[in-house]
Structures are given as C-alpha cells and as structure tokens.
N, C-alpha and C positions, 0 to 999 in steps of 0.2 A: 675430409675433415671440414666442418662448417666454418665459414668465415666469422671472425669476431667483430667485424665492422657491420654497421647497419646496412641491410640490403633491402631494396624496395623493388616491387614489380607491380604492374597493373593487374589487379585482381579481376577475375571473371566470376560472376555469380553462377553457381551450379544450377542446373535445371532438372530437378528430380521429376519423375512422372507424377501424374495427378494422384494416384493412390499413395505414392511415397510422401507427397506433400501433405495429404490429409492425415497420414499416420503421424508425421512429425508434429503437426499442429495440434491434433487431438491429444497426443501424449504429453506435450508441454502444457496444454490447457489443464490436464489433471493436476499438474504441479500448482497451478493457480488455485484450483479448488482445495488442494491440500493446505496451502497457505491460509485461505479464508477459514477453513475448519479450525485450524490451529488458533487463529486470532479470535474467533467467536466462541471457543470451547467453553469458557467459564462464565459467559454472560448470563445463562439461565440460573446459575447457582451463586451469583455474586452476593446476594443478600444472605445466603446460608453459610458462606465460607467461614465467618468468624466462629460459628458454632461447630462446624465440621472439623476445623483445625484447632479449636480451643485457643483462639487468639482474639485480638481486638479488631474492630472494623478498619482502623487506620493501618494496622500491620497487614491485614488481609489484602489491602490494595496493592501491596508490593508484588503480588502475583501477576498483576497487570503491568505495573511499572517495570518490572524486571524484563518482561517480554518486549516492551516498548524500547527500553534502553538497548537491549541486545540487538533488536532489529535495526535501530538507528545507527549503531556503530558498525554492525556487520555488513549492512547492505552496500555502502560505498566500498568497503574493503574487499568484499567478495566480488564486486563488480570489477575492480581493478585487477584482482588476482585472475579473474576469468579472462580479461583482455590479455594478460601476460602469459598464462599457462593453460588456458582452455576453459571455455565457458561451461561446457558439459561436465567437465571434471569438477569444477567448483559447485555446479548445481547439485551433483551427486553428493559432494561433501556436505553442503548445507542441509540436504535432506537427511543424510546420515546423522548429523548432529541433532536435528529435530527429533528423529526417532529415538535417539538415546535420551533426550530430555523427556519425551513422552513416557518412556518406560520408567524413567526415574520417578516421575510424578505418580505413575500408576501403582507403584509398590510402596508408597509412603503416606503417612499422615503427619509428618513433621513439616512445619512451616518453612524452616530454612532450607531443607532438602528440596521442597517443592518450588521454592523461589529459584533455586539453582536449576531445577529442571525446566521451569518456565523460561528462564534466560536462554537455555540451550534451544528451546523451541523457537525462539526468536530468530535464529539463523535461517529458518525456512523462508523468511521474507525476501531474501536475496534471489530466490528462485525465479521470481517474476521478471526483474530486469535481465537476469542471465538468460532466461528463456527467450525474451524479446531479442537479445543479442544474437542468439543462435538462429532465430528466424531470419534476421537481417542477413546473416552470413550464408545461410543455406537455401533459402527459398527464392524462387523467381520473383522479380519485382512486382509483377501484376497480381501476385497472390499475397504480397506482404502486408498491405494495408488491412485487409480483412483478417489475416492471421493475427496481427498484433492487437486488433480490436477484440478478437475472441480471447486472446490471452489476458488482456486487461479485464474483460467482462467475466472471465471464469472466476475471478474473485467474488463477483456478485452471485454467481451460481453457487459457489461454495457456501456463502453466507445464507442464501435462500434455502439450501438443503441442510446446512449445519445447525442453524438456530433451532428450528423445530425438532430436529433429530436429537440435538443435545438436550433440549427441554424435555422431550419424551423420556430419554434415558435418566435424566436427573430426577424426574417425577416418579418413575416407577422402578428404578434399579439402583445399584451401587454407583455412586458418582465416579468412582475410579474407572469405570468402563469407558468414560469419555476419553481418557488418555490411552487406553488400549485401542480404541477406535482410531484415534489420531495416529498412533504408531502403525496401525494396519494400513491406513490410507497412505501414509508416508512410504511404507514398503512397496505398495502397489505403484506409487509414482516413481520410486527408484527403479523398479523393475522395467517399467515402460520406457523410462529415459535411457537405461543401460542398453536395452535390447533394440529399441526402435528409433532413438534419436542419435544422429551422427555428431561427432565432434566438429566444432568450427575450425577451419584451417587458418583463420585470421589471428595474428598475434601482434600485440604491441611490442615495441623494442624498449628495453631498459630493465632496471631492477625494481623490486617492490620497495616502496618508500615506508619502511617501518617507523621511523620517527614521525612521519606525517600521519600514519595510521594511529599511533599512540596519542598524538596531539589532537587530532580530530575526535577520537574517542573520548578523551578527557573533557574537551570542550562541550561535546554533545551531552555527555552524562551530567555535567554541571547545569547546562541549560535546561534539559528536559526534567531533571529533578526539581529545579526551581518552578517550572511550569506545572508539573503534575502534582507536586506536594505543597505548592504555595498556599492552596486553600486550607490544608490541614495545619501547616506550620504558621500561617498568617502571612499575607502578602507584604506586610511591612516589617516582618521579623528579621532579626539579624541573619538567621540562617538562609532565608529566601533571598534577601538582598545580597548577601555575601556570595551565594551561588551564581546569581545573575552577573555580579561583578567579575567573579572568577571565570565564568564562561566567556565574557567579553574579552578579558585579558588573554586567555588561552587561545581563543579562536583568532584574535588579532595577530598574536605572535605566530600562530600556525600559518595563517594566510601569508604573512611576510616571508616565512621560511619556504612555503610552497612556491612562491614566485622566484626563488633564487636557485632552485635545483632543476636539473635537466629532465628528470623523469618523476614528476610529483604524483602523489596519490590522486589528487584532483587538479586538473589543469584549469587554474582559475582564470587564465586568459580566455580559454574556451567558454568557461562558465559565465564570464562577463560579457560575451557577445550578446547583442540585443535580443536575438530570437531565443537563445538558450536561457538567458536571465529572465525574460518576460514569461517564458513557458514555466520555469520553476516557480516564479512568484504566483502565477495563475494556479499552479498545482497546489501551492500553499493555501490559497483561498478556497479551492475546491475541497481540500482536506477538511477545512473548517466547516464548510457547508454540508458535506457528505455525512459527517459524524453526528450532526445535530439530530437528524431524523432517527438515527439508530439509538440515540439516547432518550429522545422524547417519547416516541410512539410506544415502546414496550412499557414504560412507566405509566403512561396515560391508560393503556389497555388493562394493566394489572391492578391499578388503584381500585379499591372497593367503591361501589356506587354510593355508599354512605357519605363519601367526601363531597358529593354534589356534582363532581365532574369526572370521576373515575368511571371506567366502563366495566369493571368487575370480571375480567376474563382470566383464564388460567394461563400459566406460562407457555403451554403448548399452543393454545389459540393465539396468544400474543405473537409467538414466533411465526405462526402461519400467516398472520396479518401483515407482518413486516417482510415476509418472504418475497412478495411481488417486487420489492426493490431489486433484488438480485435477478429474479426471472426477467424483468424488463431490461436489465443490462445485457442479457443474452439476446433477447428478442429484437432489440434495436440494432444488432450487429449488421444485418443486411442493409438497413436504412443508412447506417454510418458509411458502409462501403460505397453506396451510391453518392452520398454527399462528398466523400473523399475523392471519388473519381471525377466528379463534376466541378467542385469548388475548392477542395483541399481541406486539410485538418483544421485550419484556423476557423473556417466557417462552421465546421462540425462542432468545435468547442463553443463558439458563440451561440449557436442554436441550442446546444445542450444546456448552457447556463441560463438562457432565457426560459427554457422549459422548466428548469429547476426553480427559477424565480416564480413562475406561474404556480407551480405545485406548492411551494412554501407559502405563497400569498394566499392561495385558496385554503391551505391548512390552518392558517390563523383563525379562520371562521368555521372550519369543518373539524370540530373536535367533540361532537356530541353523539356519535354513533360509530359502531364498529365498521360499517360499510364506508363511512367517510374516511376513516384512517386508511383503509385499503385503497380507496381512490387516490388519496394523497401519495401513498407509497408507490402506486403505479406511475403517476405523473413524474414524481421526483426521480424514481428509478430509471425512467426513460431518459430523462435529462442527464443523470449521472452516467448512463451508458454511453451517450454521445460525447459528453465532455471528457470522461476518463479515457475513452478509446482514442481520442485525438492526441493525448499527451505523448505517448511513445512515438507516434508518427512525426510530431513536431520536433522532438529531440533527435530522432534518427536522421531527419533531413538536414539538421543543423550541425552535426558533428561528423568527424571522420570515422570510418568503419572500425578502426582500431581503438576508438574511445567509446564504442556503443555501450559496453557493460558498465563502465564507470559513470558515464553520463546518465544512463537510465537509472543507475543506483542512486545518484544524487537527486534525480527527479522524484524517485520513490521516497527518499529521505525527506524532501521538502513537504511531500504529502503527509508523511508521518508526523512531522512537526506541526503541521496544520491540524491534524486530528487531535494531537496532544493539547494544542491551544484551544480547540473546540471543546474538549472534555473539561478543561479548566474553566473556561468562560461559562459554559452551560451549567456546570456544577455550582459555580459561584452565583449565577442568576437564580437557579432553582432553590439554593439554600437561603438566599436573601429575600425571596418572595414566597417562602413556604408558609403554610397555614396549619392551624391545629384542627384535627378531626378526631374527636373523642380523646383518647389518650395518645394519639399519634401525631407527629409533625410530618405533613406530606407536602409535596410540591403543589403549587396553586396553578389554576388555569392561566392566570396572567403570566406566571413564570414560563410556562410552555410557549405561550405566544411571543414573549420577549425572545426566547431561544430561537424560534423560527425567524424573528426579525433579525437576529444576529446572522443567521444563515443568508438571509436576503442581502444584508449589508456586505457580507463577504463575497457573494456572487456579483453584486454590482461593482465591487472593486476588481474582481476577476474579469468582468466584461470590459472595464476600462483598460486593464492591462492587455487583454487579448486584442483590443482595438489597435494597439501600437505594434502588434506582431507584423512582420513584413508579409506582404501579399505578392503573389506571382501567378502565372498561368497555372491552370490545373495540373498540367504535366509536370511542372516544377515542384508541385506539392507532393508528388508521389514519393512515398518513403523509399529511401535508398537512392534518390536522384543525385545526391552528392557523390555517390560512389564513382560515377563516371565524370563528374565535373571538377572535383577538387584535386585531381592529379592522382598519382599512384598511391596505393595503400601499402602499409608496411606489414610484411608477413615474416614468418620464420624463414630463414634462408632455405631450409629443406623441411617443408611441412611434413609432419608424421602421417603415416597412413591412417585412414579413418578407423577409429576403434569400433569394434563390434561388440 
C-alpha cells in the first residue's frame, strides 16, 4: 500500500532511442499545430460573421472573446492538473474538449451555442505547455532545447497552414467545414498522442487547489473582459472601470490566499523569482508585439486600392502573404539550437527581439507593395521564432521538474494577456486614426504605422527586461539543468506503468 507521506527520490531522465525521441517530438508538435488552427479558424470570416449568424458585429466578437477567456482560465488549471495527475492525460482531455467544441460549432448557426463551442475549443491551448512538460520529463537533455523550440514554433506552422486554408474554405465552401476540419485535426492529434507519446512519471505532491482555480478564473475573466471589450463599452464606462476594479480585488485576494496554503494552484513564490518573473513579463511584451503584425498585414493587404494605401488582395492571397511568419518560426529552429548550445536562451531571446525590431522598423516604411509585406513577415517571423522558442527553455531551467506544467501554463497565460492587450491597443489606434473612403470608414496608413510603433515599444521594453535575466555558462543554460542541481524531484511513491 502506498505511503501517505510525501516521498522523494532523485529522478533520472529516460533516454529513449533516436527514433523514439523523434516520434515523441513530432507527435507533440502536431498538438501545437492543432492549437494554432483552432486559434486562427475564424480570422478569414470575421467580417462576415454578423451576417452569417444574424447578429451585430459587437456580439459576433464574443466568438473570439469566449475562446480567449477559456484559454486563459484553463491553461494554468490544466497545467497544474497535469503536474498532479499526468501531463499526457490532461493533454488528451484538453484535446477531447476542443473536439467537442468544434463539433458543437459545426452543427449550429445559433450564436449562443457557437460561443459555447468556441469556449470549449479554448481548452486546447493548454496542450502546448503540457507537451513541453512531457518533453522535459521524457527526453534526453541534449535533445530538449531543440524539441521545445519545435513545439513552440509548431504554433507558427499551424498559423502558416491554417490561415490560407481557412480562407480558401471560407471563400469557396460552407464555412461550417472550418469546424469539421478543426475536429479532424484534433482527432489526429489525440490518436498520435495516445499511441506514440508516453505518460510522464513525474508527479507533484498535494491536492488540487479548487478555490485557487475559481479565484484565478474569476479574476482573469474580469480582467480580460475589460481589456477586450473596453473599446466597445468605452474605456471610461462604469462597466469597464468596474471590471478592472473587480479584477484587481479578486486577484489580490487570490494572491494572498495562494501564499497561505501548502499546495497552491500557482506557486507565487516561484513565480516571483527574478528569472521566472522577468521571463513572464518579457512573454507579455512578446505577446503584444507578435499580435500586431497579424492584425495589421491582413487588413492592409485586403483594403481596396481605392483607399490610396490598400493593396486590394483576396483573403486567400492575404493569408499566403502572412504565412511566412509561421514558416520562418519553423525554419529558424536549427539556428535557435545553435544559439542555445553556445550562449543560452537569454541570448536567443535578445537576438529574436532585435530582429523583430528591425522587421517592424522596416515595415513602417514598407507598406506600398505586396512583396514588401512578405519581406516584413519573413523578418518578423524569424525574430518571433527565436524569441518564442527561448521562453520554455528559460522557464524550464528556472523551476523544479514537478512545476513544469503549471509554470509553462502561467507563461502561456501572460502571452495570452499580451495578445489581448495588443488587440485592444491596435483596435483603438486604428479606430481613432481611421479615414473615410467613399462610403466606408477604413483604417489609415498612419494607424498601421502607429500600431507597428507600439510593437517596437513593447519589444524595447522586452529587451530591457531580458537584459536583467541572470546569465551563466552555456552549460548552465541547458534546459533541464536544474533537474540535477536543485536536489531531488518529487514523484509518485509508485509511478504507474507507462500507458500505451
């Protein structure tokens, strides 16, 4: 009979063969592609949603807001559940919920039902931090850095493939096929994970913090609602200000409670460590910068040439022009691996941010031709690939192995809050700088340039934060280095056999 007291033992990283390692990494990378497809699914039909669902533009935006809120709440929760009960198990659960949401949306034209389905789809976002946690627990250390970079970059590949594919479907077929496609990719990802990815033997000790999960969820919902809907309701409206105040009170009380319990949902003392805190703040800045280009370029490309600055392209061509962002995120993975092995993830993040600044800076002046937008997408995408790939490595080296899922979940959450802030800021800028073109009110070229300036400002802030991250020898930067330095890891007293 297992002991009821906490038992620890020094963990040893398993050493699967080369083929086995490649199988695990590629299978988990498919989950990242699945997440990206789910996130970009509705972008090509955003403008048509009010007519398709017989609703107002303001109500149609709830299809995006619901997914964002569900992602924000579920990611840290699923990460902690994964640390406690098995990361593979929770990854499969998240994918199953996403598939259910996709099918719900595929069979309905009702707005409320579709909002519920989109909320269920948001659970898929937890797959990325859970997959990174499995990699840390199962892969040999020398393969881990590249594997985590590929996992992070798979989101870019999913966007690169998903955007033009979704645009093609939306332009030539029933838009419900988008959700059938999402369900199909989710089923493929579940099958690969179930049959080819082993469960992690690493377990945290303790109970799941249900009050903490409810408190964090309530606080995040209030905060993100205020950010995403503030432009619609008015930033000075009683509703928006009330939600900001409510979020502050809830999250403050939640934080005080988390510090008092033995097994919190989020270990705030770990989160407050300099390297973890600075990495999360840098991730927030990267989230702002990353989302700007995905908001600006498609609009610029699809605006009619009669506006004087629009490029007059179809939604399919616009998707193909933005696709290099995701393609470059994959192509720079070998470059990231070399930088990681030589100088560590901090240097990779700094180089990535500098490349993004160069890309956005050039983009301010390169908005006059389709090839120019592609060039900007290539440069910014390369920078995103380097910077995003460094985030899991920085988190993994800073936390104990039993906290990998929860810690990466919080890092993913801060990026999500950054993208939400980016959407709100960019939307506000474009709305206040819009111009009349015939009977239409359209974004102006100055608005696009100001949005790129916001991205540059966020990146400069991120560079400042990254500069204060601790530096060490390249060997100390290797992901998983703490596994052997921080003492024994906590495991189940009798780890279960590896599920097949």
